[in-house]
C-alpha positions in Angstrom: -9.1 12.2 14.0 -7.3 13.7 16.9 -3.6 14.2 17.4 -3.6 11.6 20.2 -5.1 9.0 17.9 -2.5 9.6 15.2 0.3 9.4 17.8 -1.1 6.1 19.2 -1.2 4.6 15.7 2.3 5.8 14.9 3.7 4.5 18.2 2.0 1.1 17.6 3.4 1.0 14.0 6.9 1.8 15.1 6.7 -0.7 17.9 5.5 -3.4 15.5 8.4 -2.6 13.1 10.9 -2.9 16.0 9.4 -6.2 17.2 9.3 -7.8 13.8 12.7 -6.7 12.6 14.6 -7.4 15.9 15.1 -11.2 15.4 16.6 -10.9 12.0 18.8 -7.9 12.9 20.1 -9.6 16.1 20.9 -12.8 14.2 22.7 -10.8 11.5 24.7 -8.9 14.1 25.7 -12.1 15.9 26.8 -13.8 12.7 28.7 -10.8 11.6 30.5 -10.6 14.9 31.4 -14.3 14.9 32.7 -14.0 11.3 34.7 -10.9 12.2 36.3 -12.6 15.2 37.1 -15.6 13.0 38.7 -13.3 10.4 40.8 -11.6 13.1 42.0 -14.8 14.6 42.9 -16.4 11.3 44.2 -13.2 9.6 41.9 -13.7 6.7 41.0 -10.3 5.3 38.5 -11.3 2.6 35.7 -8.7 2.5 33.1 -10.9 0.9 33.4 -13.7 3.5 30.8 -12.2 5.8 28.0 -12.1 3.2 27.4 -15.9 2.7 27.1 -16.8 6.4 24.8 -13.8 6.9 22.6 -14.7 4.0 22.3 -18.3 5.2 21.6 -17.2 8.8 19.0 -14.7 7.7 17.3 -17.3 5.5 17.2 -19.8 8.4 15.9 -17.1 10.7 13.2 -16.2 8.2 12.2 -19.9 8.2 12.1 -19.9 12.0 10.7 -16.5 12.8 8.6 -16.0 9.6 5.3 -17.0 11.1 5.9 -14.8 14.2 6.7 -11.8 11.9 3.7 -12.5 9.7 1.3 -13.0 12.6 2.5 -9.8 14.3 2.0 -7.7 11.2 -1.4 -9.3 10.4 -2.5 -8.7 14.0 -1.5 -5.0 13.8 -3.2 -4.5 10.5 -6.4 -6.3 11.6 -6.5 -4.1 14.8 -5.9 -1.0 12.7 -8.7 -1.8 10.1 -11.1 -2.9 12.9 -10.7 0.5 14.6 -10.8 2.4 11.4 -14.4 3.6 12.1 -13.3 5.3 15.3 -10.9 7.5 13.4 -13.6 9.1 11.1 
């Protein structure tokens, strides 16, 4: 296995991680920002207030984007295992 092949697999793995985690991270960021703005406007300084909306938003995002995430990971693993013979 050459250095270039290892780097190609590593780059593809990192790219897959970024693509699959991006929807959940972006939704969590947006919900956290909205809750923070709401706290600033209403002067509510409860630290635990951000957790429940984020958990609900992430759960809904997992329902919506779960098939995309699973298909992307399965596609990456299938491609990796199919090309396993080339790396020997």
